[in-house]
mmCIF file as Biopython writes it, N, C-alpha, C and O atoms, coordinates in Angstrom:
data_model
#
loop_
_atom_site.group_PDB
_atom_site.id
_atom_site.type_symbol
_atom_site.label_atom_id
_atom_site.label_alt_id
_atom_site.label_comp_id
_atom_site.label_asym_id
_atom_site.label_entity_id
_atom_site.label_seq_id
_atom_site.pdbx_PDB_ins_code
_atom_site.Cartn_x
_atom_site.Cartn_y
_atom_site.Cartn_z
_atom_site.occupancy
_atom_site.B_iso_or_equiv
_atom_site.auth_seq_id
_atom_site.auth_asym_id
_atom_site.pdbx_PDB_model_num
ATOM 1   N N  . MET A ? 1  ? 0.819   -1.192  0.000   1.0 0.0 1  A 1 
ATOM 2   C CA . MET A ? 1  ? 0.000   0.000   0.000   1.0 0.0 1  A 1 
ATOM 3   C C  . MET A ? 1  ? 0.860   1.253   0.000   1.0 0.0 1  A 1 
ATOM 4   O O  . MET A ? 1  ? 0.576   2.200   -0.733  1.0 0.0 1  A 1 
ATOM 5   N N  . THR A ? 2  ? 1.882   1.266   0.795   1.0 0.0 2  A 1 
ATOM 6   C CA . THR A ? 2  ? 2.684   2.481   0.905   1.0 0.0 2  A 1 
ATOM 7   C C  . THR A ? 2  ? 3.515   2.733   -0.340  1.0 0.0 2  A 1 
ATOM 8   O O  . THR A ? 2  ? 3.926   3.869   -0.578  1.0 0.0 2  A 1 
ATOM 9   N N  . LYS A ? 3  ? 3.779   1.701   -1.149  1.0 0.0 3  A 1 
ATOM 10  C CA . LYS A ? 3  ? 4.570   1.907   -2.366  1.0 0.0 3  A 1 
ATOM 11  C C  . LYS A ? 3  ? 3.772   2.586   -3.463  1.0 0.0 3  A 1 
ATOM 12  O O  . LYS A ? 3  ? 4.320   3.395   -4.212  1.0 0.0 3  A 1 
ATOM 13  N N  . ILE A ? 4  ? 2.478   2.272   -3.573  1.0 0.0 4  A 1 
ATOM 14  C CA . ILE A ? 4  ? 1.718   2.793   -4.709  1.0 0.0 4  A 1 
ATOM 15  C C  . ILE A ? 4  ? 0.806   3.957   -4.345  1.0 0.0 4  A 1 
ATOM 16  O O  . ILE A ? 4  ? 0.258   4.605   -5.237  1.0 0.0 4  A 1 
ATOM 17  N N  . ALA A ? 5  ? 0.629   4.237   -3.060  1.0 0.0 5  A 1 
ATOM 18  C CA . ALA A ? 5  ? -0.230  5.353   -2.656  1.0 0.0 5  A 1 
ATOM 19  C C  . ALA A ? 5  ? 0.549   6.665   -2.752  1.0 0.0 5  A 1 
ATOM 20  O O  . ALA A ? 5  ? 1.736   6.703   -2.429  1.0 0.0 5  A 1 
ATOM 21  N N  . PRO A ? 6  ? -0.101  7.729   -3.189  1.0 0.0 6  A 1 
ATOM 22  C CA . PRO A ? 6  ? 0.564   9.034   -3.167  1.0 0.0 6  A 1 
ATOM 23  C C  . PRO A ? 6  ? 0.947   9.413   -1.731  1.0 0.0 6  A 1 
ATOM 24  O O  . PRO A ? 6  ? 0.248   9.054   -0.783  1.0 0.0 6  A 1 
ATOM 25  N N  . ALA A ? 7  ? 2.040   10.126  -1.580  1.0 0.0 7  A 1 
ATOM 26  C CA . ALA A ? 7  ? 2.593   10.419  -0.254  1.0 0.0 7  A 1 
ATOM 27  C C  . ALA A ? 7  ? 1.598   11.131  0.654   1.0 0.0 7  A 1 
ATOM 28  O O  . ALA A ? 7  ? 1.614   10.923  1.867   1.0 0.0 7  A 1 
ATOM 29  N N  . ARG A ? 8  ? 0.740   11.960  0.092   1.0 0.0 8  A 1 
ATOM 30  C CA . ARG A ? 8  ? -0.173  12.741  0.936   1.0 0.0 8  A 1 
ATOM 31  C C  . ARG A ? 8  ? -1.344  11.921  1.483   1.0 0.0 8  A 1 
ATOM 32  O O  . ARG A ? 8  ? -2.031  12.376  2.397   1.0 0.0 8  A 1 
ATOM 33  N N  . ILE A ? 9  ? -1.587  10.719  0.942   1.0 0.0 9  A 1 
ATOM 34  C CA . ILE A ? 9  ? -2.716  9.925   1.443   1.0 0.0 9  A 1 
ATOM 35  C C  . ILE A ? 9  ? -2.301  8.527   1.899   1.0 0.0 9  A 1 
ATOM 36  O O  . ILE A ? 9  ? -3.133  7.620   1.938   1.0 0.0 9  A 1 
ATOM 37  N N  . VAL A ? 10 ? -1.024  8.342   2.243   1.0 0.0 10 A 1 
ATOM 38  C CA . VAL A ? 10 ? -0.548  7.029   2.675   1.0 0.0 10 A 1 
ATOM 39  C C  . VAL A ? 10 ? -1.305  6.566   3.917   1.0 0.0 10 A 1 
ATOM 40  O O  . VAL A ? 10 ? -1.711  5.406   3.985   1.0 0.0 10 A 1 
ATOM 41  N N  . SER A ? 11 ? -1.503  7.433   4.887   1.0 0.0 11 A 1 
ATOM 42  C CA . SER A ? 11 ? -2.192  7.047   6.121   1.0 0.0 11 A 1 
ATOM 43  C C  . SER A ? 11 ? -3.630  6.630   5.846   1.0 0.0 11 A 1 
ATOM 44  O O  . SER A ? 11 ? -4.114  5.647   6.408   1.0 0.0 11 A 1 
ATOM 45  N N  . MET A ? 12 ? -4.308  7.372   4.989   1.0 0.0 12 A 1 
ATOM 46  C CA . MET A ? 12 ? -5.685  7.024   4.663   1.0 0.0 12 A 1 
ATOM 47  C C  . MET A ? 12 ? -5.740  5.681   3.937   1.0 0.0 12 A 1 
ATOM 48  O O  . MET A ? 12 ? -6.640  4.880   4.192   1.0 0.0 12 A 1 
ATOM 49  N N  . MET A ? 13 ? -4.806  5.428   3.050   1.0 0.0 13 A 1 
ATOM 50  C CA . MET A ? 13 ? -4.796  4.165   2.327   1.0 0.0 13 A 1 
ATOM 51  C C  . MET A ? 13 ? -4.493  2.998   3.255   1.0 0.0 13 A 1 
ATOM 52  O O  . MET A ? 13 ? -5.004  1.899   3.042   1.0 0.0 13 A 1 
ATOM 53  N N  . MET A ? 14 ? -3.677  3.212   4.276   1.0 0.0 14 A 1 
ATOM 54  C CA . MET A ? 14 ? -3.459  2.155   5.264   1.0 0.0 14 A 1 
ATOM 55  C C  . MET A ? 14 ? -4.746  1.885   6.031   1.0 0.0 14 A 1 
ATOM 56  O O  . MET A ? 14 ? -5.035  0.736   6.365   1.0 0.0 14 A 1 
ATOM 57  N N  . GLY A ? 15 ? -5.521  2.924   6.315   1.0 0.0 15 A 1 
ATOM 58  C CA . GLY A ? 15 ? -6.824  2.740   6.942   1.0 0.0 15 A 1 
ATOM 59  C C  . GLY A ? 15 ? -7.755  1.949   6.047   1.0 0.0 15 A 1 
ATOM 60  O O  . GLY A ? 15 ? -8.493  1.088   6.527   1.0 0.0 15 A 1 
ATOM 61  N N  . VAL A ? 16 ? -7.734  2.225   4.757   1.0 0.0 16 A 1 
ATOM 62  C CA . VAL A ? 16 ? -8.554  1.474   3.800   1.0 0.0 16 A 1 
ATOM 63  C C  . VAL A ? 16 ? -8.095  0.020   3.757   1.0 0.0 16 A 1 
ATOM 64  O O  . VAL A ? 16 ? -8.916  -0.890  3.641   1.0 0.0 16 A 1 
ATOM 65  N N  . TRP A ? 17 ? -6.787  -0.198  3.851   1.0 0.0 17 A 1 
ATOM 66  C CA . TRP A ? 17 ? -6.247  -1.559  3.875   1.0 0.0 17 A 1 
ATOM 67  C C  . TRP A ? 17 ? -6.801  -2.334  5.078   1.0 0.0 17 A 1 
ATOM 68  O O  . TRP A ? 17 ? -7.246  -3.473  4.940   1.0 0.0 17 A 1 
ATOM 69  N N  . PHE A ? 18 ? -6.769  -1.700  6.258   1.0 0.0 18 A 1 
ATOM 70  C CA . PHE A ? 18 ? -7.283  -2.365  7.452   1.0 0.0 18 A 1 
ATOM 71  C C  . PHE A ? 18 ? -8.800  -2.550  7.379   1.0 0.0 18 A 1 
ATOM 72  O O  . PHE A ? 18 ? -9.325  -3.545  7.880   1.0 0.0 18 A 1 
ATOM 73  N N  . LEU A ? 19 ? -9.496  -1.616  6.770   1.0 0.0 19 A 1 
ATOM 74  C CA . LEU A ? 19 ? -10.939 -1.749  6.597   1.0 0.0 19 A 1 
ATOM 75  C C  . LEU A ? 19 ? -11.260 -2.918  5.662   1.0 0.0 19 A 1 
ATOM 76  O O  . LEU A ? 19 ? -12.205 -3.668  5.908   1.0 0.0 19 A 1 
ATOM 77  N N  . SER A ? 20 ? -10.483 -3.071  4.602   1.0 0.0 20 A 1 
ATOM 78  C CA . SER A ? 20 ? -10.706 -4.212  3.708   1.0 0.0 20 A 1 
ATOM 79  C C  . SER A ? 20 ? -10.401 -5.523  4.424   1.0 0.0 20 A 1 
ATOM 80  O O  . SER A ? 20 ? -11.050 -6.535  4.161   1.0 0.0 20 A 1 
ATOM 81  N N  . SER A ? 21 ? -9.430  -5.519  5.316   1.0 0.0 21 A 1 
ATOM 82  C CA . SER A ? 21 ? -9.144  -6.707  6.109   1.0 0.0 21 A 1 
ATOM 83  C C  . SER A ? 21 ? -10.326 -7.045  7.013   1.0 0.0 21 A 1 
ATOM 84  O O  . SER A ? 21 ? -10.673 -8.216  7.169   1.0 0.0 21 A 1 
ATOM 85  N N  . PHE A ? 22 ? -10.943 -6.032  7.604   1.0 0.0 22 A 1 
ATOM 86  C CA . PHE A ? 22 ? -12.132 -6.241  8.424   1.0 0.0 22 A 1 
ATOM 87  C C  . PHE A ? 22 ? -13.249 -6.883  7.614   1.0 0.0 22 A 1 
ATOM 88  O O  . PHE A ? 22 ? -13.847 -7.867  8.051   1.0 0.0 22 A 1 
ATOM 89  N N  . PHE A ? 23 ? -13.536 -6.331  6.437   1.0 0.0 23 A 1 
ATOM 90  C CA . PHE A ? 23 ? -14.614 -6.874  5.620   1.0 0.0 23 A 1 
ATOM 91  C C  . PHE A ? 23 ? -14.292 -8.289  5.134   1.0 0.0 23 A 1 
ATOM 92  O O  . PHE A ? 23 ? -15.191 -9.124  5.029   1.0 0.0 23 A 1 
ATOM 93  N N  . GLY A ? 24 ? -13.030 -8.562  4.839   1.0 0.0 24 A 1 
ATOM 94  C CA . GLY A ? 24 ? -12.643 -9.912  4.438   1.0 0.0 24 A 1 
ATOM 95  C C  . GLY A ? 24 ? -12.856 -10.914 5.564   1.0 0.0 24 A 1 
ATOM 96  O O  . GLY A ? 24 ? -13.355 -12.016 5.337   1.0 0.0 24 A 1 
ATOM 97  N N  . ASN A ? 25 ? -12.479 -10.529 6.769   1.0 0.0 25 A 1 
ATOM 98  C CA . ASN A ? 25 ? -12.695 -11.418 7.915   1.0 0.0 25 A 1 
ATOM 99  C C  . ASN A ? 25 ? -14.180 -11.589 8.210   1.0 0.0 25 A 1 
ATOM 100 O O  . ASN A ? 25 ? -14.620 -12.685 8.558   1.0 0.0 25 A 1 
ATOM 101 N N  . TYR A ? 26 ? -14.941 -10.534 8.075   1.0 0.0 26 A 1 
ATOM 102 C CA . TYR A ? 26 ? -16.389 -10.627 8.285   1.0 0.0 26 A 1 
ATOM 103 C C  . TYR A ? 26 ? -17.011 -11.559 7.245   1.0 0.0 26 A 1 
ATOM 104 O O  . TYR A ? 26 ? -17.863 -12.385 7.571   1.0 0.0 26 A 1 
ATOM 105 N N  . LEU A ? 27 ? -16.574 -11.418 5.982   1.0 0.0 27 A 1 
ATOM 106 C CA . LEU A ? 27 ? -17.086 -12.268 4.914   1.0 0.0 27 A 1 
ATOM 107 C C  . LEU A ? 27 ? -16.732 -13.729 5.157   1.0 0.0 27 A 1 
ATOM 108 O O  . LEU A ? 27 ? -17.551 -14.614 4.908   1.0 0.0 27 A 1 
ATOM 109 N N  . SER A ? 28 ? -15.528 -13.990 5.639   1.0 0.0 28 A 1 
ATOM 110 C CA . SER A ? 28 ? -15.163 -15.386 5.901   1.0 0.0 28 A 1 
ATOM 111 C C  . SER A ? 28 ? -16.019 -15.968 7.016   1.0 0.0 28 A 1 
ATOM 112 O O  . SER A ? 28 ? -16.379 -17.143 6.955   1.0 0.0 28 A 1 
ATOM 113 N N  . GLY A ? 29 ? -16.355 -15.181 8.029   1.0 0.0 29 A 1 
ATOM 114 C CA . GLY A ? 29 ? -17.265 -15.659 9.063   1.0 0.0 29 A 1 
ATOM 115 C C  . GLY A ? 29 ? -18.656 -15.908 8.527   1.0 0.0 29 A 1 
ATOM 116 O O  . GLY A ? 29 ? -19.306 -16.885 8.899   1.0 0.0 29 A 1 
ATOM 117 N N  . TYR A ? 30 ? -19.114 -15.034 7.660   1.0 0.0 30 A 1 
ATOM 118 C CA . TYR A ? 30 ? -20.432 -15.208 7.043   1.0 0.0 30 A 1 
ATOM 119 C C  . TYR A ? 30 ? -20.467 -16.472 6.185   1.0 0.0 30 A 1 
ATOM 120 O O  . TYR A ? 30 ? -21.426 -17.242 6.242   1.0 0.0 30 A 1 
ATOM 121 N N  . LEU A ? 31 ? -19.422 -16.677 5.395   1.0 0.0 31 A 1 
ATOM 122 C CA . LEU A ? 31 ? -19.369 -17.870 4.555   1.0 0.0 31 A 1 
ATOM 123 C C  . LEU A ? 31 ? -19.265 -19.136 5.405   1.0 0.0 31 A 1 
ATOM 124 O O  . LEU A ? 31 ? -19.734 -20.201 5.003   1.0 0.0 31 A 1 
ATOM 125 N N  . GLY A ? 32 ? -18.656 -19.015 6.568   1.0 0.0 32 A 1 
ATOM 126 C CA . GLY A ? 32 ? -18.563 -20.156 7.467   1.0 0.0 32 A 1 
ATOM 127 C C  . GLY A ? 32 ? -19.915 -20.625 7.974   1.0 0.0 32 A 1 
ATOM 128 O O  . GLY A ? 32 ? -20.066 -21.788 8.349   1.0 0.0 32 A 1 
ATOM 129 N N  . THR A ? 33 ? -20.898 -19.736 7.991   1.0 0.0 33 A 1 
ATOM 130 C CA . THR A ? 33 ? -22.231 -20.138 8.438   1.0 0.0 33 A 1 
ATOM 131 C C  . THR A ? 33 ? -22.887 -21.108 7.463   1.0 0.0 33 A 1 
ATOM 132 O O  . THR A ? 33 ? -23.821 -21.817 7.838   1.0 0.0 33 A 1 
ATOM 133 N N  . PHE A ? 34 ? -22.413 -21.150 6.217   1.0 0.0 34 A 1 
ATOM 134 C CA . PHE A ? 34 ? -22.968 -22.069 5.229   1.0 0.0 34 A 1 
ATOM 135 C C  . PHE A ? 34 ? -22.566 -23.517 5.494   1.0 0.0 34 A 1 
ATOM 136 O O  . PHE A ? 34 ? -23.155 -24.433 4.919   1.0 0.0 34 A 1 
ATOM 137 N N  . TRP A ? 35 ? -21.575 -23.738 6.354   1.0 0.0 35 A 1 
ATOM 138 C CA . TRP A ? 35 ? -21.143 -25.092 6.677   1.0 0.0 35 A 1 
ATOM 139 C C  . TRP A ? 35 ? -22.306 -25.924 7.210   1.0 0.0 35 A 1 
ATOM 140 O O  . TRP A ? 35 ? -22.448 -27.100 6.873   1.0 0.0 35 A 1 
ATOM 141 N N  . GLU A ? 36 ? -23.130 -25.304 8.043   1.0 0.0 36 A 1 
ATOM 142 C CA . GLU A ? 36 ? -24.279 -26.015 8.618   1.0 0.0 36 A 1 
ATOM 143 C C  . GLU A ? 36 ? -25.473 -26.065 7.669   1.0 0.0 36 A 1 
ATOM 144 O O  . GLU A ? 36 ? -26.299 -26.973 7.768   1.0 0.0 36 A 1 
ATOM 145 N N  . LYS A ? 37 ? -25.576 -25.115 6.762   1.0 0.0 37 A 1 
ATOM 146 C CA . LYS A ? 37 ? -26.762 -24.987 5.913   1.0 0.0 37 A 1 
ATOM 147 C C  . LYS A ? 37 ? -26.675 -25.767 4.611   1.0 0.0 37 A 1 
ATOM 148 O O  . LYS A ? 37 ? -27.705 -26.125 4.040   1.0 0.0 37 A 1 
ATOM 149 N N  . MET A ? 38 ? -25.467 -26.037 4.132   1.0 0.0 38 A 1 
ATOM 150 C CA . MET A ? 38 ? -25.275 -26.673 2.829   1.0 0.0 38 A 1 
ATOM 151 C C  . MET A ? 38 ? -24.696 -28.072 3.024   1.0 0.0 38 A 1 
ATOM 152 O O  . MET A ? 38 ? -24.185 -28.410 4.091   1.0 0.0 38 A 1 
ATOM 153 N N  . SER A ? 39 ? -24.789 -28.870 1.971   1.0 0.0 39 A 1 
ATOM 154 C CA . SER A ? 39 ? -24.061 -30.138 2.016   1.0 0.0 39 A 1 
ATOM 155 C C  . SER A ? 39 ? -22.571 -29.825 1.939   1.0 0.0 39 A 1 
ATOM 156 O O  . SER A ? 39 ? -22.180 -28.788 1.403   1.0 0.0 39 A 1 
ATOM 157 N N  . LYS A ? 40 ? -21.758 -30.698 2.462   1.0 0.0 40 A 1 
ATOM 158 C CA . LYS A ? 40 ? -20.310 -30.437 2.511   1.0 0.0 40 A 1 
ATOM 159 C C  . LYS A ? 40 ? -19.714 -30.340 1.109   1.0 0.0 40 A 1 
ATOM 160 O O  . LYS A ? 40 ? -18.801 -29.550 0.870   1.0 0.0 40 A 1 
ATOM 161 N N  . GLU A ? 41 ? -20.228 -31.141 0.190   1.0 0.0 41 A 1 
ATOM 162 C CA . GLU A ? 41 ? -19.717 -31.084 -1.186  1.0 0.0 41 A 1 
ATOM 163 C C  . GLU A ? 41 ? -20.000 -29.728 -1.814  1.0 0.0 41 A 1 
ATOM 164 O O  . GLU A ? 41 ? -19.123 -29.132 -2.440  1.0 0.0 41 A 1 
ATOM 165 N N  . ASN A ? 42 ? -21.231 -29.238 -1.647  1.0 0.0 42 A 1 
ATOM 166 C CA . ASN A ? 42 ? -21.587 -27.936 -2.215  1.0 0.0 42 A 1 
ATOM 167 C C  . ASN A ? 42 ? -20.808 -26.811 -1.538  1.0 0.0 42 A 1 
ATOM 168 O O  . ASN A ? 42 ? -20.453 -25.824 -2.182  1.0 0.0 42 A 1 
ATOM 169 N N  . PHE A ? 43 ? -20.546 -26.958 -0.249  1.0 0.0 43 A 1 
ATOM 170 C CA . PHE A ? 43 ? -19.772 -25.942 0.467   1.0 0.0 43 A 1 
ATOM 171 C C  . PHE A ? 43 ? -18.373 -25.831 -0.136  1.0 0.0 43 A 1 
ATOM 172 O O  . PHE A ? 43 ? -17.892 -24.729 -0.399  1.0 0.0 43 A 1 
ATOM 173 N N  . PHE A ? 44 ? -17.722 -26.975 -0.354  1.0 0.0 44 A 1 
ATOM 174 C CA . PHE A ? 44 ? -16.372 -26.935 -0.910  1.0 0.0 44 A 1 
ATOM 175 C C  . PHE A ? 44 ? -16.363 -26.497 -2.369  1.0 0.0 44 A 1 
ATOM 176 O O  . PHE A ? 44 ? -15.397 -25.882 -2.821  1.0 0.0 44 A 1 
ATOM 177 N N  . VAL A ? 45 ? -17.413 -26.800 -3.104  1.0 0.0 45 A 1 
ATOM 178 C CA . VAL A ? 45 ? -17.518 -26.275 -4.472  1.0 0.0 45 A 1 
ATOM 179 C C  . VAL A ? 45 ? -17.638 -24.755 -4.429  1.0 0.0 45 A 1 
ATOM 180 O O  . VAL A ? 45 ? -16.997 -24.059 -5.216  1.0 0.0 45 A 1 
ATOM 181 N N  . LEU A ? 46 ? -18.446 -24.245 -3.522  1.0 0.0 46 A 1 
ATOM 182 C CA . LEU A ? 46 ? -18.596 -22.796 -3.369  1.0 0.0 46 A 1 
ATOM 183 C C  . LEU A ? 46 ? -17.258 -22.147 -3.027  1.0 0.0 46 A 1 
ATOM 184 O O  . LEU A ? 46 ? -16.896 -21.123 -3.607  1.0 0.0 46 A 1 
ATOM 185 N N  . MET A ? 47 ? -16.523 -22.742 -2.082  1.0 0.0 47 A 1 
ATOM 186 C CA . MET A ? 47 ? -15.217 -22.191 -1.700  1.0 0.0 47 A 1 
ATOM 187 C C  . MET A ? 47 ? -14.230 -22.241 -2.863  1.0 0.0 47 A 1 
ATOM 188 O O  . MET A ? 47 ? -13.434 -21.319 -3.042  1.0 0.0 47 A 1 
ATOM 189 N N  . SER A ? 48 ? -14.278 -23.305 -3.645  1.0 0.0 48 A 1 
ATOM 190 C CA . SER A ? 48 ? -13.391 -23.434 -4.801  1.0 0.0 48 A 1 
ATOM 191 C C  . SER A ? 48 ? -13.705 -22.385 -5.866  1.0 0.0 48 A 1 
ATOM 192 O O  . SER A ? 48 ? -12.801 -21.780 -6.443  1.0 0.0 48 A 1 
ATOM 193 N N  . VAL A ? 49 ? -14.989 -22.180 -6.116  1.0 0.0 49 A 1 
ATOM 194 C CA . VAL A ? 49 ? -15.392 -21.179 -7.104  1.0 0.0 49 A 1 
ATOM 195 C C  . VAL A ? 49 ? -14.984 -19.780 -6.644  1.0 0.0 49 A 1 
ATOM 196 O O  . VAL A ? 49 ? -14.489 -18.984 -7.442  1.0 0.0 49 A 1 
ATOM 197 N N  . LEU A ? 50 ? -15.187 -19.482 -5.374  1.0 0.0 50 A 1 
ATOM 198 C CA . LEU A ? 50 ? -14.789 -18.167 -4.857  1.0 0.0 50 A 1 
ATOM 199 C C  . LEU A ? 50 ? -13.274 -17.980 -4.932  1.0 0.0 50 A 1 
ATOM 200 O O  . LEU A ? 50 ? -12.802 -16.898 -5.283  1.0 0.0 50 A 1 
ATOM 201 N N  . ALA A ? 51 ? -12.513 -19.020 -4.608  1.0 0.0 51 A 1 
ATOM 202 C CA . ALA A ? 51 ? -11.054 -18.932 -4.665  1.0 0.0 51 A 1 
ATOM 203 C C  . ALA A ? 51 ? -10.567 -18.740 -6.097  1.0 0.0 51 A 1 
ATOM 204 O O  . ALA A ? 51 ? -9.677  -17.927 -6.345  1.0 0.0 51 A 1 
ATOM 205 N N  . CYS A ? 52 ? -11.139 -19.475 -7.032  1.0 0.0 52 A 1 
ATOM 206 C CA . CYS A ? 52 ? -10.746 -19.323 -8.437  1.0 0.0 52 A 1 
ATOM 207 C C  . CYS A ? 52 ? -11.122 -17.945 -8.977  1.0 0.0 52 A 1 
ATOM 208 O O  . CYS A ? 52 ? -10.361 -17.345 -9.736  1.0 0.0 52 A 1 
ATOM 209 N N  . THR A ? 53 ? -12.284 -17.448 -8.592  1.0 0.0 53 A 1 
ATOM 210 C CA . THR A ? 53 ? -12.705 -16.110 -9.013  1.0 0.0 53 A 1 
ATOM 211 C C  . THR A ? 53 ? -11.762 -15.048 -8.464  1.0 0.0 53 A 1 
ATOM 212 O O  . THR A ? 53 ? -11.377 -14.125 -9.181  1.0 0.0 53 A 1 
ATOM 213 N N  . ALA A ? 54 ? -11.389 -15.177 -7.194  1.0 0.0 54 A 1 
ATOM 214 C CA . ALA A ? 54 ? -10.455 -14.223 -6.599  1.0 0.0 54 A 1 
ATOM 215 C C  . ALA A ? 54 ? -9.096  -14.310 -7.284  1.0 0.0 54 A 1 
ATOM 216 O O  . ALA A ? 54 ? -8.459  -13.284 -7.524  1.0 0.0 54 A 1 
ATOM 217 N N  . GLY A ? 55 ? -8.646  -15.518 -7.600  1.0 0.0 55 A 1 
ATOM 218 C CA . GLY A ? 55 ? -7.378  -15.680 -8.306  1.0 0.0 55 A 1 
ATOM 219 C C  . GLY A ? 55 ? -7.397  -15.042 -9.679  1.0 0.0 55 A 1 
ATOM 220 O O  . GLY A ? 55 ? -6.427  -14.402 -10.085 1.0 0.0 55 A 1 
ATOM 221 N N  . LEU A ? 56 ? -8.489  -15.212 -10.392 1.0 0.0 56 A 1 
ATOM 222 C CA . LEU A ? 56 ? -8.610  -14.572 -11.712 1.0 0.0 56 A 1 
ATOM 223 C C  . LEU A ? 56 ? -8.637  -13.050 -11.598 1.0 0.0 56 A 1 
ATOM 224 O O  . LEU A ? 56 ? -8.068  -12.351 -12.436 1.0 0.0 56 A 1 
ATOM 225 N N  . ALA A ? 57 ? -9.298  -12.540 -10.563 1.0 0.0 57 A 1 
ATOM 226 C CA . ALA A ? 57 ? -9.326  -11.090 -10.353 1.0 0.0 57 A 1 
ATOM 227 C C  . ALA A ? 57 ? -7.923  -10.558 -10.057 1.0 0.0 57 A 1 
ATOM 228 O O  . ALA A ? 57 ? -7.525  -9.519  -10.585 1.0 0.0 57 A 1 
ATOM 229 N N  . PHE A ? 58 ? -7.173  -11.274 -9.208  1.0 0.0 58 A 1 
ATOM 230 C CA . PHE A ? 58 ? -5.792  -10.866 -8.916  1.0 0.0 58 A 1 
ATOM 231 C C  . PHE A ? 58 ? -4.945  -10.921 -10.174 1.0 0.0 58 A 1 
ATOM 232 O O  . PHE A ? 58 ? -4.146  -10.019 -10.429 1.0 0.0 58 A 1 
ATOM 233 N N  . PHE A ? 59 ? -5.114  -11.968 -10.959 1.0 0.0 59 A 1 
ATOM 234 C CA . PHE A ? 59 ? -4.354  -12.090 -12.195 1.0 0.0 59 A 1 
ATOM 235 C C  . PHE A ? 59 ? -4.690  -10.958 -13.162 1.0 0.0 59 A 1 
ATOM 236 O O  . PHE A ? 59 ? -3.802  -10.441 -13.839 1.0 0.0 59 A 1 
ATOM 237 N N  . ALA A ? 60 ? -5.957  -10.571 -13.234 1.0 0.0 60 A 1 
ATOM 238 C CA . ALA A ? 60 ? -6.364  -9.478  -14.123 1.0 0.0 60 A 1 
ATOM 239 C C  . ALA A ? 60 ? -5.809  -8.140  -13.660 1.0 0.0 60 A 1 
ATOM 240 O O  . ALA A ? 60 ? -5.552  -7.261  -14.483 1.0 0.0 60 A 1 
ATOM 241 N N  . LEU A ? 61 ? -5.623  -7.974  -12.360 1.0 0.0 61 A 1 
ATOM 242 C CA . LEU A ? 61 ? -5.120  -6.712  -11.819 1.0 0.0 61 A 1 
ATOM 243 C C  . LEU A ? 61 ? -3.601  -6.666  -11.703 1.0 0.0 61 A 1 
ATOM 244 O O  . LEU A ? 61 ? -3.044  -5.638  -11.318 1.0 0.0 61 A 1 
ATOM 245 N N  . LEU A ? 62 ? -2.927  -7.759  -12.030 1.0 0.0 62 A 1 
ATOM 246 C CA . LEU A ? 62 ? -1.479  -7.823  -11.877 1.0 0.0 62 A 1 
ATOM 247 C C  . LEU A ? 62 ? -0.749  -6.817  -12.760 1.0 0.0 62 A 1 
ATOM 248 O O  . LEU A ? 62 ? 0.156   -6.128  -12.289 1.0 0.0 62 A 1 
ATOM 249 N N  . LYS A ? 63 ? -1.123  -6.723  -14.016 1.0 0.0 63 A 1 
ATOM 250 C CA . LYS A ? 63 ? -0.437  -5.811  -14.935 1.0 0.0 63 A 1 
ATOM 251 C C  . LYS A ? 63 ? -0.622  -4.339  -14.532 1.0 0.0 63 A 1 
ATOM 252 O O  . LYS A ? 63 ? 0.364   -3.603  -14.488 1.0 0.0 63 A 1 
ATOM 253 N N  . PRO A ? 64 ? -1.862  -3.882  -14.235 1.0 0.0 64 A 1 
ATOM 254 C CA . PRO A ? 64 ? -1.998  -2.486  -13.791 1.0 0.0 64 A 1 
ATOM 255 C C  . PRO A ? 64 ? -1.267  -2.209  -12.476 1.0 0.0 64 A 1 
ATOM 256 O O  . PRO A ? 64 ? -0.754  -1.108  -12.276 1.0 0.0 64 A 1 
ATOM 257 N N  . LEU A ? 65 ? -1.214  -3.193  -11.582 1.0 0.0 65 A 1 
ATOM 258 C CA . LEU A ? 65 ? -0.522  -2.992  -10.319 1.0 0.0 65 A 1 
ATOM 259 C C  . LEU A ? 65 ? 0.976   -2.876  -10.530 1.0 0.0 65 A 1 
ATOM 260 O O  . LEU A ? 65 ? 1.623   -2.031  -9.912  1.0 0.0 65 A 1 
ATOM 261 N N  . LYS A ? 66 ? 1.533   -3.704  -11.386 1.0 0.0 66 A 1 
ATOM 262 C CA . LYS A ? 66 ? 2.961   -3.602  -11.698 1.0 0.0 66 A 1 
ATOM 263 C C  . LYS A ? 66 ? 3.283   -2.254  -12.332 1.0 0.0 66 A 1 
ATOM 264 O O  . LYS A ? 66 ? 4.318   -1.653  -12.043 1.0 0.0 66 A 1 
ATOM 265 N N  . ARG A ? 67 ? 2.391   -1.785  -13.196 1.0 0.0 67 A 1 
ATOM 266 C CA . ARG A ? 67 ? 2.592   -0.476  -13.825 1.0 0.0 67 A 1 
ATOM 267 C C  . ARG A ? 67 ? 2.557   0.633   -12.774 1.0 0.0 67 A 1 
ATOM 268 O O  . ARG A ? 67 ? 3.362   1.562   -12.829 1.0 0.0 67 A 1 
ATOM 269 N N  . ALA A ? 68 ? 1.632   0.542   -11.819 1.0 0.0 68 A 1 
ATOM 270 C CA . ALA A ? 68 ? 1.516   1.563   -10.782 1.0 0.0 68 A 1 
ATOM 271 C C  . ALA A ? 68 ? 2.731   1.561   -9.859  1.0 0.0 68 A 1 
ATOM 272 O O  . ALA A ? 68 ? 3.181   2.621   -9.423  1.0 0.0 68 A 1 
ATOM 273 N N  . ILE A ? 69 ? 3.261   0.388   -9.563  1.0 0.0 69 A 1 
ATOM 274 C CA . ILE A ? 69 ? 4.464   0.322   -8.711  1.0 0.0 69 A 1 
ATOM 275 C C  . ILE A ? 69 ? 5.651   0.891   -9.451  1.0 0.0 69 A 1 
ATOM 276 O O  . ILE A ? 69 ? 6.458   1.608   -8.860  1.0 0.0 69 A 1 
ATOM 277 N N  . ARG A ? 70 ? 5.777   0.592   -10.718 1.0 0.0 70 A 1 
ATOM 278 C CA . ARG A ? 70 ? 6.906   1.079   -11.511 1.0 0.0 70 A 1 
ATOM 279 C C  . ARG A ? 70 ? 6.868   2.605   -11.640 1.0 0.0 70 A 1 
ATOM 280 O O  . ARG A ? 70 ? 7.915   3.251   -11.607 1.0 0.0 70 A 1 
ATOM 281 N N  . GLU A ? 71 ? 5.678   3.184   -11.786 1.0 0.0 71 A 1 
ATOM 282 C CA . GLU A ? 71 ? 5.551   4.639   -11.935 1.0 0.0 71 A 1 
ATOM 283 C C  . GLU A ? 71 ? 5.764   5.363   -10.611 1.0 0.0 71 A 1 
ATOM 284 O O  . GLU A ? 71 ? 6.182   6.521   -10.598 1.0 0.0 71 A 1 
ATOM 285 N N  . GLY A ? 72 ? 5.478   4.686   -9.494  1.0 0.0 72 A 1 
ATOM 286 C CA . GLY A ? 72 ? 5.524   5.308   -8.173  1.0 0.0 72 A 1 
ATOM 287 C C  . GLY A ? 72 ? 6.859   5.454   -7.628  1.0 0.0 72 A 1 
ATOM 288 O O  . GLY A ? 72 ? 7.020   5.965   -6.520  1.0 0.0 72 A 1 
#
């Protein structure tokens, strides 16, 4: 975060980083509630689909992120 954020908003971007961590942890707790509601096979399929989707999103953002780090 500190490498690609402009110097005047580094502190705010660190706050956004921690806020995204909060929402990620909250989402993982919410998804954990499906363990009791779904069959175990469907639960793991759901987790696999979410993981693959997140991986594809990271892969799609890799080039712009590398460009932003190089310019910064």
